[in-house]
DSSP file (Angstrom, degrees, kcal/mol; ACC not computed):
  #  RESIDUE AA STRUCTURE BP1 BP2  ACC     N-H-->O    O-->H-N    N-H-->O    O-->H-N    TCO  KAPPA ALPHA  PHI   PSI    X-CA   Y-CA   Z-CA
    1    1 A M              0   0    0      0, 0.0     2,-0.3     0, 0.0     0, 0.0   0.000 360.0 360.0 360.0 140.0   -3.1   29.6  -18.4
    2    2 A T        -     0   0    0     48,-0.0     2,-0.3    51,-0.0     0, 0.0  -0.657 360.0-163.9 -85.7 135.1   -4.1   26.0  -17.7
    3    3 A V        -     0   0    0     -2,-0.3     2,-0.1     1,-0.0    25,-0.0  -0.843  30.0 -89.5-119.6 157.1   -7.3   25.5  -15.6
    4    4 A Y        -     0   0    0     -2,-0.3     2,-0.6    24,-0.1    24,-0.1  -0.424  32.7-162.5 -67.2 133.3   -8.6   22.5  -13.8
    5    5 A N     >  -     0   0    0      1,-0.2     4,-2.4    -2,-0.1     5,-0.2  -0.918   3.0-170.0-119.7 100.6  -10.8   20.2  -15.9
    6    6 A D  H  > S+     0   0    0     -2,-0.6     4,-2.4     1,-0.2     5,-0.2   0.889  84.5  50.9 -60.8 -44.3  -12.8   17.9  -13.5
    7    7 A A  H  > S+     0   0    0      1,-0.2     4,-1.6     2,-0.2    -1,-0.2   0.907 112.1  47.4 -62.6 -41.9  -14.1   15.6  -16.2
    8    8 A L  H  > S+     0   0    0      2,-0.2     4,-2.6     1,-0.2     5,-0.2   0.917 111.2  50.8 -65.7 -43.8  -10.7   15.0  -17.7
    9    9 A F  H  X S+     0   0    0     -4,-2.4     4,-2.4     1,-0.2    -2,-0.2   0.939 112.2  46.2 -59.8 -47.2   -9.1   14.4  -14.2
   10   10 A R  H  < S+     0   0    0     -4,-2.4    -1,-0.2     1,-0.2    -2,-0.2   0.794 112.3  51.9 -68.3 -27.3  -11.8   11.8  -13.3
   11   11 A Q  H  < S+     0   0    0     -4,-1.6    -1,-0.2    -5,-0.2    -2,-0.2   0.905 113.7  43.0 -72.4 -41.8  -11.4   10.2  -16.7
   12   12 A Q  H  < S+     0   0    0     -4,-2.6    -2,-0.2     1,-0.3    -1,-0.2   0.822 127.9  31.1 -71.9 -31.4   -7.6    9.9  -16.3
   13   13 A F    ><  +     0   0    0     -4,-2.4     3,-2.2    -5,-0.2    -1,-0.3  -0.684  66.5 173.2-128.9  77.0   -7.9    8.7  -12.7
   14   14 A P  G >  S+     0   0    0      0, 0.0     3,-1.7     0, 0.0     4,-0.2   0.687  72.4  75.4 -62.0 -18.1  -11.2    6.7  -12.4
   15   15 A E  G 3  S+     0   0    0      1,-0.3     3,-0.2     2,-0.1    -5,-0.1   0.671  97.1  48.9 -67.3 -14.4  -10.2    5.7   -8.8
   16   16 A F  G <  S+     0   0    0     -3,-2.2    -1,-0.3    -6,-0.2     6,-0.1   0.037  78.2 110.2-108.0  24.2  -11.2    9.3   -7.8
   17   17 A A    <   +     0   0    0     -3,-1.7     2,-0.8    -7,-0.1    -1,-0.1   0.714  44.2 102.8 -73.3 -22.2  -14.5    9.3   -9.7
   18   18 A D     >  -     0   0    0     -3,-0.2     4,-2.9    -4,-0.2     3,-0.1  -0.502  53.4-168.6 -68.5 104.7  -16.6    9.3   -6.5
   19   19 A V  T  4 S+     0   0    0     -2,-0.8    -1,-0.2     1,-0.2     5,-0.1   0.725  84.3  57.0 -70.5 -20.9  -17.8   12.9   -6.3
   20   20 A A  T  4 S+     0   0    0      1,-0.1    -1,-0.2     2,-0.1    -2,-0.1   0.908 116.4  34.1 -73.3 -41.3  -19.1   12.4   -2.7
   21   21 A K  T  4 S+     0   0    0      1,-0.3    -2,-0.2    -3,-0.1    -1,-0.1   0.835 132.8  31.0 -80.5 -34.4  -15.7   11.3   -1.5
   22   22 A Y  S  < S-     0   0    0     -4,-2.9    -1,-0.3    -6,-0.1    -2,-0.1  -0.702  82.9-165.9-125.6  77.9  -13.7   13.6   -3.8
   23   23 A P    >>  -     0   0    0      0, 0.0     4,-2.0     0, 0.0     3,-0.8  -0.272  30.8-115.9 -66.3 152.0  -15.7   16.7   -4.4
   24   24 A E  H 3> S+     0   0    0      1,-0.3     4,-2.9     2,-0.2     5,-0.2   0.842 114.0  59.6 -57.2 -36.2  -14.7   19.0   -7.3
   25   25 A V  H 3> S+     0   0    0      1,-0.2     4,-1.7     2,-0.2    -1,-0.3   0.878 106.8  47.2 -63.4 -36.1  -13.9   21.9   -4.9
   26   26 A R  H <> S+     0   0    0     -3,-0.8     4,-2.2     2,-0.2    -2,-0.2   0.922 113.5  47.4 -68.8 -44.5  -11.3   19.7   -3.1
   27   27 A L  H  X S+     0   0    0     -4,-2.0     4,-2.1     1,-0.2    -2,-0.2   0.895 111.0  51.8 -64.2 -39.9   -9.8   18.5   -6.4
   28   28 A S  H  X S+     0   0    0     -4,-2.9     4,-2.1     2,-0.2    -1,-0.2   0.880 107.8  52.2 -63.8 -38.5   -9.7   22.1   -7.7
   29   29 A M  H  X S+     0   0    0     -4,-1.7     4,-1.9     1,-0.2    -2,-0.2   0.923 110.0  48.2 -63.8 -43.8   -7.9   23.2   -4.5
   30   30 A Y  H  X S+     0   0    0     -4,-2.2     4,-2.7     1,-0.2    -2,-0.2   0.850 107.6  56.6 -64.6 -33.4   -5.3   20.5   -5.0
   31   31 A W  H  X S+     0   0    0     -4,-2.1     4,-2.1     2,-0.2    -1,-0.2   0.925 105.7  50.5 -61.8 -44.1   -4.9   21.6   -8.6
   32   32 A T  H  X S+     0   0    0     -4,-2.1     4,-0.7     1,-0.2    -2,-0.2   0.914 112.1  46.8 -59.9 -42.9   -4.1   25.1   -7.4
   33   33 A V  H >X S+     0   0    0     -4,-1.9     4,-1.1     1,-0.2     3,-1.0   0.900 108.3  56.6 -64.6 -40.8   -1.4   23.6   -5.0
   34   34 A A  H >X S+     0   0    0     -4,-2.7     4,-2.3     1,-0.3     3,-0.5   0.873 100.7  57.3 -59.7 -38.2   -0.1   21.5   -7.9
   35   35 A T  H 3< S+     0   0    0     -4,-2.1    -1,-0.3     1,-0.2    -2,-0.2   0.747 102.7  55.8 -66.6 -21.1    0.5   24.6  -10.0
   36   36 A M  H << S+     0   0    0     -3,-1.0    -1,-0.2    -4,-0.7    -2,-0.2   0.788 109.8  45.4 -78.2 -28.0    2.7   25.9   -7.2
   37   37 A F  H << S+     0   0    0     -4,-1.1     2,-0.7    -3,-0.5    -2,-0.2   0.863 114.4  49.5 -78.3 -38.2    4.8   22.7   -7.4
   38   38 A V  S  < S-     0   0    0     -4,-2.3     2,-0.2     2,-0.0    -1,-0.2  -0.891  79.3-151.5-110.8 109.0    5.1   22.7  -11.1
   39   39 A C        -     0   0    0     -2,-0.7     2,-0.3    -3,-0.1     9,-0.1  -0.561  10.4-172.0 -78.9 138.8    6.2   26.0  -12.6
   40   40 A S        +     0   0    0     -2,-0.2    -1,-0.1    -5,-0.2    -2,-0.0  -0.668  10.1 177.3-132.3  79.6    5.0   26.7  -16.2
   41   41 A D        -     0   0    0     -2,-0.3     7,-0.1     1,-0.1     5,-0.1  -0.259  40.5-111.9 -76.5 172.7    6.6   29.8  -17.5
   42   42 A S        +     0   0    0      3,-0.0    -1,-0.1     7,-0.0     7,-0.0   0.179  65.8 138.3 -94.5  18.1    5.9   31.0  -21.0
   43   43 A S    >   -     0   0    0      1,-0.1     3,-1.5     2,-0.1    -2,-0.0  -0.371  57.8-133.3 -61.6 138.2    9.5   30.3  -22.3
   44   44 A P  T 3  S+     0   0    0      0, 0.0    -1,-0.1     0, 0.0    -2,-0.0   0.711 107.4  55.8 -66.9 -16.8    9.4   28.7  -25.8
   45   45 A Y  T 3  S+     0   0    0      3,-0.0     2,-0.4     2,-0.0    -2,-0.1   0.462  78.6 115.4 -92.1  -2.2   12.0   26.2  -24.6
   46   46 A N    <   -     0   0    0     -3,-1.5    -6,-0.0     1,-0.2     3,-0.0  -0.550  49.8-163.7 -71.8 124.5    9.8   25.1  -21.7
   47   47 A V  S    S+     0   0    0     -2,-0.4     2,-1.2     1,-0.2    -1,-0.2   0.571  72.9  82.2 -85.4  -9.4    8.8   21.4  -22.2
   48   48 A L        +     0   0    0     -9,-0.1     2,-0.3     4,-0.1    -1,-0.2  -0.717  69.2 105.5 -97.9  85.8    6.0   21.6  -19.6
   49   49 A N    >>  +     0   0    0     -2,-1.2     3,-1.0    -7,-0.0     4,-0.8  -0.963  64.2   4.1-151.3 167.0    3.2   23.2  -21.6
   50   50 A G  H 3> S-     0   0    0     -2,-0.3     4,-1.7     1,-0.2     3,-0.2  -0.245 125.4  -8.9  59.2-137.5   -0.1   22.2  -23.3
   51   51 A Q  H 3> S+     0   0    0      1,-0.2     4,-2.4     2,-0.2    -1,-0.2   0.851 134.7  58.6 -63.7 -36.9   -1.3   18.6  -22.8
   52   52 A R  H <> S+     0   0    0     -3,-1.0     4,-2.3     1,-0.2    -1,-0.2   0.909 106.1  49.0 -60.3 -42.6    2.0   17.5  -21.1
   53   53 A L  H  X S+     0   0    0     -4,-0.8     4,-2.8    -3,-0.2    -1,-0.2   0.903 109.8  51.6 -64.0 -41.9    1.5   20.2  -18.4
   54   54 A V  H  X S+     0   0    0     -4,-1.7     4,-2.5     2,-0.2    -2,-0.2   0.915 110.6  48.2 -62.2 -43.9   -2.1   19.1  -17.8
   55   55 A V  H  X S+     0   0    0     -4,-2.4     4,-2.1     2,-0.2    -2,-0.2   0.936 112.7  48.3 -62.7 -46.1   -1.0   15.4  -17.4
   56   56 A I  H  X S+     0   0    0     -4,-2.3     4,-2.0     1,-0.2    -2,-0.2   0.931 113.0  47.8 -59.8 -46.7    1.8   16.4  -15.0
   57   57 A L  H  X S+     0   0    0     -4,-2.8     4,-2.4     1,-0.2    -1,-0.2   0.884 109.3  53.5 -64.0 -38.3   -0.5   18.6  -12.9
   58   58 A N  H  X S+     0   0    0     -4,-2.5     4,-2.5     1,-0.2    -1,-0.2   0.883 107.8  51.1 -64.1 -37.3   -3.1   15.8  -12.8
   59   59 A Y  H  X S+     0   0    0     -4,-2.1     4,-2.4     2,-0.2    -1,-0.2   0.890 108.7  51.0 -66.1 -37.8   -0.5   13.4  -11.4
   60   60 A V  H  X S+     0   0    0     -4,-2.0     4,-2.9     2,-0.2    -2,-0.2   0.924 110.2  50.1 -63.6 -42.4    0.4   15.9   -8.8
   61   61 A V  H  X S+     0   0    0     -4,-2.4     4,-2.8     2,-0.2    -2,-0.2   0.931 111.5  47.5 -60.5 -46.4   -3.2   16.2   -7.8
   62   62 A A  H  X S+     0   0    0     -4,-2.5     4,-2.2     2,-0.2    -1,-0.2   0.893 112.7  50.4 -62.2 -39.4   -3.6   12.4   -7.6
   63   63 A H  H  X S+     0   0    0     -4,-2.4     4,-2.3     2,-0.2    -2,-0.2   0.938 112.5  45.5 -63.0 -48.2   -0.4   12.3   -5.5
   64   64 A L  H  X S+     0   0    0     -4,-2.9     4,-2.6     1,-0.2    -2,-0.2   0.892 112.1  52.1 -64.0 -40.3   -1.6   15.0   -3.1
   65   65 A L  H  X S+     0   0    0     -4,-2.8     4,-2.6    -5,-0.2    -1,-0.2   0.917 110.3  48.5 -61.0 -43.3   -5.0   13.4   -2.8
   66   66 A T  H  X S+     0   0    0     -4,-2.2     4,-2.5     2,-0.2    -2,-0.2   0.913 112.1  47.6 -65.8 -42.9   -3.4   10.0   -2.0
   67   67 A I  H  X S+     0   0    0     -4,-2.3     4,-2.3     2,-0.2    -1,-0.2   0.919 113.1  49.5 -63.5 -42.3   -1.2   11.6    0.7
   68   68 A G  H  X S+     0   0    0     -4,-2.6     4,-2.3     1,-0.2    -2,-0.2   0.899 111.6  48.7 -62.1 -41.0   -4.2   13.4    2.1
   69   69 A Q  H  X S+     0   0    0     -4,-2.6     4,-2.7     2,-0.2    -2,-0.2   0.887 110.0  51.7 -66.7 -39.5   -6.2   10.2    2.2
   70   70 A Q  H  X S+     0   0    0     -4,-2.5     4,-2.4     2,-0.2    -2,-0.2   0.915 111.6  46.9 -62.9 -42.8   -3.4    8.3    3.9
   71   71 A A  H  X S+     0   0    0     -4,-2.3     4,-2.2     2,-0.2    -2,-0.2   0.900 112.9  49.5 -65.7 -40.4   -3.1   11.0    6.6
   72   72 A E  H  X S+     0   0    0     -4,-2.3     4,-1.8     2,-0.2    -2,-0.2   0.920 112.4  47.2 -63.8 -44.8   -6.9   11.0    7.0
   73   73 A D  H  X S+     0   0    0     -4,-2.7     4,-1.3     1,-0.2    -2,-0.2   0.896 111.8  51.2 -63.7 -40.6   -7.0    7.2    7.4
   74   74 A A  H  <>S+     0   0    0     -4,-2.4     5,-2.9     1,-0.2     4,-0.4   0.898 108.8  50.2 -64.8 -40.7   -4.1    7.3    9.8
   75   75 A S  H ><5S+     0   0    0     -4,-2.2     3,-0.7     1,-0.2    -1,-0.2   0.853 107.4  54.3 -68.8 -32.6   -5.8    9.9   12.0
   76   76 A K  H 3<5S+     0   0    0     -4,-1.8    -1,-0.2     1,-0.2    -2,-0.2   0.819 111.4  45.9 -66.6 -30.0   -9.0    7.8   12.1
   77   77 A Q  T 3<5S-     0   0    0     -4,-1.3    -1,-0.2    -3,-0.2    -2,-0.2   0.432 118.3-113.4 -92.2   0.1   -6.9    4.9   13.3
   78   78 A G  T < 5 +     0   0    0     -3,-0.7    -3,-0.2    -4,-0.4    -4,-0.1   0.664  64.0 152.1  78.9  16.3   -5.1    7.0   15.9
   79   79 A A      < -     0   0    0     -5,-2.9    -1,-0.2    -6,-0.2     3,-0.1  -0.405  51.9 -95.7 -78.3 157.5   -1.7    6.7   14.1
   80   80 A A    >   -     0   0    0      1,-0.1     3,-2.0    -2,-0.1     4,-0.3  -0.384  49.9 -89.5 -70.0 149.3    0.9    9.3   14.4
   81   81 A A  T 3  S+     0   0    0      1,-0.3    -1,-0.1     2,-0.1   -10,-0.1  -0.354 113.2  15.1 -59.9 135.0    1.1   11.9   11.7
   82   82 A G  T >  S+     0   0    0     -3,-0.1     3,-1.3     1,-0.1    -1,-0.3   0.395  87.9 119.0  82.7  -3.4    3.4   10.8    8.9
   83   83 A S  T <  S+     0   0    0     -3,-2.0    -2,-0.1     1,-0.3    -1,-0.1   0.703  76.3  49.4 -70.7 -16.8    3.5    7.2   10.0
   84   84 A T  T 3  S+     0   0    0     -4,-0.3    -1,-0.3   -17,-0.1     2,-0.2   0.452  84.7 119.0 -97.8  -1.3    2.0    6.1    6.7
   85   85 A M  S <  S-     0   0    0     -3,-1.3    32,-0.1   -15,-0.0    28,-0.0  -0.473  75.5 -65.1 -72.3 132.8    4.4    8.0    4.5
   86   86 A G  S    S+     0   0    0     30,-0.3    30,-0.1    -2,-0.2    27,-0.1   0.594  78.7  98.6  23.4-175.8    6.6    6.0    2.1
   87   87 A G        -     0   0    0     28,-0.2     2,-0.5    25,-0.1    16,-0.2  -0.093  69.7 -83.9  92.2 168.6    9.3    3.6    3.0
   88   88 A F  E     -A  102   0A   0     14,-2.8    14,-2.6    -2,-0.0     2,-0.5  -0.940  35.5-120.6-115.2 132.9    9.5   -0.1    3.1
   89   89 A T  E     +A  101   0A   0     -2,-0.5    12,-0.3    12,-0.2     3,-0.1  -0.600  34.0 172.2 -73.3 122.2    8.4   -2.1    6.2
   90   90 A T  E     +     0   0A   0     10,-2.7     2,-0.3    -2,-0.5    11,-0.2   0.570  62.4   4.0-107.9 -13.9   11.4   -4.1    7.4
   91   91 A G  E     -A  100   0A   0      9,-1.3     9,-3.0     2,-0.0    -1,-0.3  -0.975  56.1-169.8-167.0 155.0   10.0   -5.5   10.6
   92   92 A A  E     -A   99   0A   0     -2,-0.3     2,-0.4     7,-0.2     7,-0.2  -0.995   3.9-166.0-151.0 146.7    6.9   -5.6   12.7
   93   93 A T  E   > -A   98   0A   0      5,-2.9     5,-1.7    -2,-0.3    -2,-0.0  -0.993   6.7-162.7-131.8 139.9    6.0   -6.8   16.2
   94   94 A I  T > 5S+     0   0    0     -2,-0.4     3,-1.8     3,-0.2     2,-0.4   0.909  73.7  73.5 -91.3 -47.1    2.4   -7.4   17.5
   95   95 A G  T 3 5S-     0   0    0      1,-0.3    -1,-0.0     2,-0.1     3,-0.0  -0.573 123.5  -0.3 -69.3 122.0    2.9   -7.3   21.2
   96   96 A E  T 3 5S-     0   0    0     -2,-0.4    -1,-0.3     1,-0.1    -2,-0.1   0.664 115.2-105.3  66.3  19.8    3.5   -3.7   22.2
   97   97 A V  T < 5 +     0   0    0     -3,-1.8     2,-0.4     1,-0.1    -3,-0.2   0.815  50.3 175.8  30.8 105.5    3.2   -2.8   18.5
   98   98 A T  E   < -A   93   0A   0     -5,-1.7    -5,-2.9     2,-0.0     2,-0.4  -1.000   7.8-177.1-132.3 131.9    6.5   -2.0   16.7
   99   99 A V  E     -A   92   0A   0     -2,-0.4     2,-0.4    -7,-0.2    -7,-0.2  -0.998   9.1-158.9-129.8 129.5    6.9   -1.3   13.1
  100  100 A S  E     -A   91   0A   0     -9,-3.0   -10,-2.7    -2,-0.4    -9,-1.3  -0.902  12.0-173.0-108.8 135.8   10.3   -0.7   11.5
  101  101 A K  E     -A   89   0A   0     -2,-0.4     2,-0.4   -12,-0.3   -12,-0.2  -0.937  15.8-149.4-127.6 151.5   10.6    1.1    8.2
  102  102 A M  E     -A   88   0A   0    -14,-2.6   -14,-2.8    -2,-0.3    -2,-0.0  -0.963  32.0-111.2-115.3 135.9   13.4    1.9    5.8
  103  103 A A        -     0   0    0     -2,-0.4     3,-0.1   -16,-0.2   -17,-0.1  -0.330  38.5-104.5 -63.0 145.3   13.3    5.0    3.7
  104  104 A P        -     0   0    0      0, 0.0     2,-0.8     0, 0.0    -1,-0.1  -0.323  46.9 -86.8 -66.6 155.9   12.8    4.5    0.0
  105  105 A P  S    S+     0   0    0      0, 0.0     2,-0.3     0, 0.0   -18,-0.0  -0.515  73.0 144.8 -68.2 107.7   15.9    4.9   -2.2
  106  106 A A        -     0   0    0     -2,-0.8     3,-0.1     1,-0.1    -3,-0.0  -0.998  50.2-143.1-147.8 143.7   15.9    8.6   -2.9
  107  107 A A  S    S+     0   0    0     -2,-0.3     2,-0.3     1,-0.1    -1,-0.1   0.754  82.9   0.1 -79.0 -25.0   18.6   11.2   -3.4
  108  108 A D  S  > S-     0   0    0      1,-0.0     4,-2.2     0, 0.0     5,-0.2  -0.902  83.6 -85.1-153.7 178.8   16.7   14.0   -1.7
  109  109 A G  H  > S+     0   0    0     -2,-0.3     4,-2.7     1,-0.2     5,-0.2   0.843 120.7  56.6 -62.6 -35.9   13.5   15.0    0.1
  110  110 A W  H  > S+     0   0    0      2,-0.2     4,-2.4     1,-0.2    -1,-0.2   0.938 110.4  43.6 -62.2 -48.4   11.7   15.8   -3.2
  111  111 A Q  H  > S+     0   0    0      2,-0.2     4,-2.0     1,-0.2    -2,-0.2   0.879 113.5  51.8 -66.1 -37.9   12.4   12.3   -4.5
  112  112 A W  H  < S+     0   0    0     -4,-2.2     4,-0.3     2,-0.2    -2,-0.2   0.931 110.6  48.4 -63.3 -44.7   11.4   10.7   -1.2
  113  113 A W  H >< S+     0   0    0     -4,-2.7     3,-1.2     1,-0.2    -2,-0.2   0.919 112.8  47.8 -61.8 -44.7    8.2   12.6   -1.1
  114  114 A L  H >< S+     0   0    0     -4,-2.4     3,-1.1     1,-0.2    -1,-0.2   0.838 105.5  59.4 -65.4 -32.8    7.3   11.6   -4.7
  115  115 A S  T 3< S+     0   0    0     -4,-2.0    -1,-0.2     1,-0.2    -2,-0.2   0.519  83.7  83.8 -75.8  -2.0    8.2    8.0   -4.0
  116  116 A S  T <  S+     0   0    0     -3,-1.2   -30,-0.3    -4,-0.3    -1,-0.2   0.602  97.4  30.6 -80.0 -10.0    5.5    7.8   -1.3
  117  117 A T  S <> S-     0   0    0     -3,-1.1     4,-2.1    -4,-0.2     5,-0.2  -0.971  79.9-118.6-139.8 157.7    2.7    7.1   -3.8
  118  118 A P  H  > S+     0   0    0      0, 0.0     4,-2.1     0, 0.0     5,-0.2   0.852 117.1  53.9 -61.6 -33.2    2.4    5.3   -7.1
  119  119 A Y  H  > S+     0   0    0      2,-0.2     4,-2.5     1,-0.2   -56,-0.1   0.900 108.1  48.9 -68.2 -40.4    1.3    8.6   -8.7
  120  120 A G  H  > S+     0   0    0      2,-0.2     4,-2.8     1,-0.2    -1,-0.2   0.873 109.7  52.5 -65.1 -37.6    4.4   10.4   -7.3
  121  121 A Q  H  X S+     0   0    0     -4,-2.1     4,-2.2     2,-0.2    -2,-0.2   0.911 111.3  46.1 -64.8 -42.1    6.6    7.6   -8.7
  122  122 A A  H  X S+     0   0    0     -4,-2.1     4,-2.4     2,-0.2    -2,-0.2   0.907 113.4  49.9 -65.2 -41.4    5.0    8.0  -12.1
  123  123 A L  H  X S+     0   0    0     -4,-2.5     4,-2.7     2,-0.2     5,-0.2   0.918 109.0  51.9 -61.9 -44.6    5.4   11.8  -11.9
  124  124 A W  H  X S+     0   0    0     -4,-2.8     4,-2.3     1,-0.2    -1,-0.2   0.916 110.4  48.7 -57.5 -45.9    9.0   11.4  -10.9
  125  125 A A  H  X S+     0   0    0     -4,-2.2     4,-2.2     2,-0.2    -1,-0.2   0.912 111.6  49.0 -63.1 -43.1    9.7    9.2  -13.9
  126  126 A M  H  X S+     0   0    0     -4,-2.4     4,-2.2     1,-0.2    -2,-0.2   0.924 112.5  47.4 -62.8 -43.9    8.0   11.6  -16.2
  127  127 A L  H  X S+     0   0    0     -4,-2.7     4,-1.5     1,-0.2    -1,-0.2   0.870 110.2  53.1 -66.3 -36.1    9.9   14.6  -14.9
  128  128 A E  H  X S+     0   0    0     -4,-2.3     4,-0.6    -5,-0.2    -1,-0.2   0.919 109.4  48.8 -63.4 -43.5   13.2   12.6  -15.1
  129  129 A V  H >< S+     0   0    0     -4,-2.2     3,-0.9     1,-0.2    -2,-0.2   0.910 112.1  48.6 -63.3 -41.8   12.5   11.8  -18.8
  130  130 A L  H 3< S+     0   0    0     -4,-2.2    -1,-0.2     1,-0.2    -2,-0.2   0.773 108.6  54.7 -69.6 -24.7   11.7   15.5  -19.5
  131  131 A A  H >< S+     0   0    0     -4,-1.5     3,-2.2    -5,-0.2    -1,-0.2   0.552  77.4 119.9 -87.1  -7.4   14.9   16.6  -17.7
  132  132 A V  T << S+     0   0    0     -3,-0.9    -3,-0.0    -4,-0.6    -4,-0.0  -0.361  80.3  19.9 -60.2 130.5   17.2   14.4  -19.8
  133  133 A G  T 3  S-     0   0    0     -2,-0.1    -1,-0.3     2,-0.1    -2,-0.1   0.166 103.0-134.1  95.5 -18.7   19.7   16.6  -21.6
  134  134 A G    <   -     0   0    0     -3,-2.2     2,-0.3    -4,-0.0    -2,-0.0  -0.115  25.4 -78.9  67.2-166.2   19.2   19.6  -19.3
  135  135 A M        -     0   0    0      2,-0.0     2,-0.4    -4,-0.0    -2,-0.1  -0.949  28.6-146.3-133.0 152.6   18.7   23.1  -20.5
  136  136 A S        -     0   0    0     -2,-0.3     2,-0.6     2,-0.1     7,-0.0  -0.956   7.1-155.0-119.1 144.5   21.0   25.8  -21.7
  137  137 A I        +     0   0    0     -2,-0.4     2,-0.3     6,-0.0    -2,-0.0  -0.967  35.3 131.6-120.0 118.3   20.5   29.5  -21.0
  138  138 A G        -     0   0    0     -2,-0.6    -2,-0.1     1,-0.1     6,-0.0  -0.974  58.5-119.5-158.2 166.4   22.0   31.9  -23.4
  139  139 A G  S    S+     0   0    0     -2,-0.3    -1,-0.1     4,-0.0     3,-0.0   0.674  90.1  71.5 -87.4 -17.8   21.3   34.9  -25.5
  140  140 A L  S >  S-     0   0    0      1,-0.1     3,-1.5    -3,-0.0     4,-0.2  -0.806  75.0-135.7-106.0 141.7   22.0   33.4  -28.9
  141  141 A P  G >  S+     0   0    0      0, 0.0     3,-1.8     0, 0.0    -1,-0.1   0.807 101.8  65.8 -64.2 -28.2   19.8   30.8  -30.7
  142  142 A E  G >  S+     0   0    0      1,-0.3     3,-1.5     2,-0.2     5,-0.1   0.683  85.1  72.4 -69.3 -14.2   22.8   28.7  -31.7
  143  143 A R  G <  S+     0   0    0     -3,-1.5    -1,-0.3     1,-0.3     5,-0.1   0.621  90.8  60.1 -72.8 -10.3   23.5   28.0  -28.1
  144  144 A E  G <  S+     0   0    0     -3,-1.8    -1,-0.3    -4,-0.2     2,-0.2   0.389 108.3  49.8 -92.5   1.8   20.5   25.7  -28.2
  145  145 A A  S <  S-     0   0    0     -3,-1.5     4,-0.1     2,-0.2    -3,-0.0  -0.707  84.5-113.6-131.9-179.7   22.1   23.6  -30.9
  146  146 A F  S    S+     0   0    0     -2,-0.2     8,-1.1     2,-0.1     2,-0.3   0.590  97.8  53.4 -91.5 -13.0   25.3   21.7  -31.8
  147  147 A R  B    S-B  153   0B   0      6,-0.2     6,-0.2     7,-0.1    -2,-0.2  -0.837  84.3-113.7-120.8 157.6   26.1   24.0  -34.7
  148  148 A K    >   -     0   0    0      4,-3.4     3,-2.3    -2,-0.3    -2,-0.1  -0.304  48.7 -86.9 -78.9 173.3   26.4   27.8  -35.1
  149  149 A V  T 3  S+     0   0    0      1,-0.3    -1,-0.1     2,-0.1    -2,-0.0   0.653 126.8  54.1 -63.4 -16.0   24.0   29.7  -37.2
  150  150 A G  T 3  S-     0   0    0      2,-0.1    -1,-0.3     3,-0.0     3,-0.1   0.398 122.5-100.1 -93.7   2.9   26.0   29.2  -40.4
  151  151 A G  S <  S+     0   0    0     -3,-2.3     2,-0.3     1,-0.3    -2,-0.1   0.427  78.3 142.3  92.7  -0.8   26.0   25.4  -40.0
  152  152 A V        -     0   0    0      1,-0.1    -4,-3.4    -5,-0.1    -1,-0.3  -0.547  51.3-122.3 -77.0 136.0   29.6   25.4  -38.6
  153  153 A F  B      B  147   0B   0     -2,-0.3    -6,-0.2    -6,-0.2    -1,-0.1  -0.409 360.0 360.0 -73.5 155.6   30.3   23.0  -35.8
  154  154 A W              0   0    0     -8,-1.1    -1,-0.1    -2,-0.1    -7,-0.1   0.497 360.0 360.0 -62.2 360.0   31.6   24.3  -32.6
C-alpha cells in the first residue's frame, strides 16, 4: 500500500513548501481523499502502481489543495461558493459587479472538475495517456495480446 511522503510531495510541488500554510496533517488528509479518487487494485495489469501511482496521487493532492485554497480565498472576499471554479471569463462589468463565465471544454463533470486547476489539467493528461488502448478483461492470457498462445494470429 502506498503511503503519503511529505518530503517527496513538497519536493515535487515546491509551491506548497510552506509548512505553516500547508501543514503535513492537511496534506495527509488530502492524500487519503486522493486515494479515494484513484483506485489502485493489485491487478498485474493495473498501470497505476509504484512511482506512477505516487505521482498521480500527488497531483490529486495538489489539485485538491488548490481548489481548497480558491474556496478559502473566495470566502474571505465574500464571494459565492464555487464562483472561482474553472471556466473562462467572457465578460465583466464594474458598476453593480457582473462577471460572465463560459465552462471549459469538457465532455463531463470529471473533466470539468479536473480542468479547474493546472494540476488537474496535468492529471487529466496523464490519465488520458495511461488509458490509451483501454483494457481487456478475460480469463485467458492470450486475450491480452494480438496472438494466441501458440503464436497464431487471431
